N, C-alpha and C positions, 0 to 999 in steps of 0.2 A: 520309119515306117510305122504305124501304128498297130496296135494289137488286133488281130483277128477275133470277131464275134462269131462263135458257131451257135446255132439254135436246135434243140431237139424237142419235137413235139410229138408225143405218143401216149395212148391211154395208160392210167394205172395198170400196173402187172404187164407192161409189154418188155420190160427188162431193162429199163433206161439206167437204173442204178447199177447194174451187172455190167454194162456196157461203159459206163462211166469208169467204173472200179477197174475193169481191163484196162482201158484206156490210160488210166493214172499209173497201172503196173507196169504198162509197156514204156511210160516216159518217168521213171522213177527219180531220174537225175534233175527233174525240174521241180519246182517248187507250185504246189496248189493250195489253193485255199477253198474249199468247200464250204457253201453256206446254205443251210438247210433249215425248213420252217419250224420244225419240231424235234424234240428230243428221241422220240421214238425213231423217227428217221435217221437222225444223226447215229444212234445205235445200230441202225441195218447197214450205214455206210462202214461204220467201225468194222463190224464182223466181217463185212464182205472184203475190206483191206486187210484184215488179220488173216483171213483164209488164202490171201494172195501174197502174204508176208511182206507187205508193204508199211513201212515204219509211219506212223502217225501220231499226231497229239490231238486230243479232243479237249476243248475248252466250252463245254456247254451247260455245266450248272455249277452250283456252289457259291461261295461269298465272293464279290469282286471279280465277276467274269471278265469284264473288259481289260481290269489289270493282267489277268492271266493272259488274254487273247494278245496284249501289247507285249507282254513278256515273251510268249511263244514266238512271235514275230521277230522280235531281235535276235532271238536265239537261233530260227531259222536262218536268218539274213547273215549271221555270222557264219554258218555252215554252207558249205558249197555244195552239199551232196544231194540237195533237193528233200523231199518229203511231202506230207500231207498235215493240214491242218484242218480240223473238223469244227465249225462254229454254228451257233443257229443265228437264225435273222435279228433277232433281238440283240445278241452279242455284236453282230455286226453292225448294227446302228448306233451302238454305243462306243464301239472303237474310234478314238479321237483320229488317229492318223496311222495308214500303212506305210511303213517306211519302205522305200525302193518297190514301190507297188508295180513298177515295170518287168519286174523279175519274178511276180507271182501269177498264175493262171488262176482266174477266178471262175469257179464253179458255182451256179446258183441254182438249185433244184427248186423251181417255183418262183415265181416273181415275189418279189417284197411287196407286202401289204401296205400301201402308203395312204388310204385313207380307211374309213370305216362307216358302215350304214349306220344310220340312226333313225330310229321311226319314232314319230311324234305323234302325239294323240293330240288331234288337232284342236278339238274344242277346249283343251287344257293349255296348249302351247302355241295357239293362234297368234298372240301377241309376239311370240318370239321370231314366228315366220314373217310377220308383216312388218 
């Protein structure tokens, strides 16, 4: 049987972060990878999890983040007690391989940005567009 995908949609400030952290705290024997768009939001999750006495590892900044993420995943996979890995979307995109991905619960707060908006100055870039 495949993984179940749950989708939560609510406006900013509705309490999604608190609800997710409560869910993690109630299921702490499982492994969670929380992927967040910004370092500020990552810090909010870290504070919420700390308040609930939930063990977590945060790999959100510093040098060689993707290596830190890979090392944390290996360490979590060695340990059968579960826990939480907090990473940013940028870190998630650079991570090459998630070992034993079937044993992880992936929580993505906001959809990954897969494209970008580019505003062209038509008189100057007409050749590019045509």
